[in-house]
N, C-alpha and C positions, 0 to 999 in steps of 0.2 A: 817362372820369370815374370815380373811385373811389367806393365806397359812402360814405366819409367826406365827400367833396366834394359828393355828391348830398344827403346829410343836411344839411350846412351850408347849401347853397343852398335847400333846402326850408324850413329853419328861418328863414332870412333873409326869404323870401317870406311865410311864415306870420306873422312878426312885423310885417311891413309891413301885412298885412291886418288884424291885430289893432289896430294903431295907427290905421288909418283908421276902423275900427269904433268905437273908443273916442272918436273926435272927433265922432261923430254926436250931436247934442244932443236930437233928438226921439226919444222912446221908441218910437213906432210905426215910424218909419223905421229905427231900430236893429234892432227885432225883424224887420221885413221883410227887411232886408239879411242878418241872421244866418240867418233861415230859408232864404233863397236860397242862401247859402253851404253850409248843411248839406245841402240837396238836391243841390247839385253834388257834395259829398263822397260822398253816397250813390250817385250815378250813377257816379262814379269807382270807388268801392269795388266796385260790382257788376261792373265790367269786370275788376277785378284779383283778386277772390277766387275760389277754387275750393274745392269740398268733394267728398269721395268720395260717390258715389251708392250706394244699397243694392245688393247683388249676391246672386246665387244662390250656394248653397254650391258651392265648387270653381271658381267663375267669377272671373277676375282682376278687380280693382277698376277701375272706370271713373271719370273725372273729369268734372265739369260746372261751369258757372258757378254761383255762389251767389246766391240772392236776398237782398236786404237784410233784416236783422232789426232791428226797432226797439231791441233791446237793445244794438245797436252805436252808437246815436246818442249824440251829445255833448250833455249837458245841463248 
């Protein structure tokens, strides 16, 4: 599957989720659902992000999984 195909599929699924969310009439249920989805996004993002760790001078860089930063959240 090409990157373009993956992007198109991800976009299609995202639009379906947004459509379902917009159909929720109750504000509290909408907010709970949105919070749930955002938490799942954070869990997924933690698995896929990597950042360089600090290193000693002359030591090759090491990589580790990144912790979620609230500045990454979608508001």
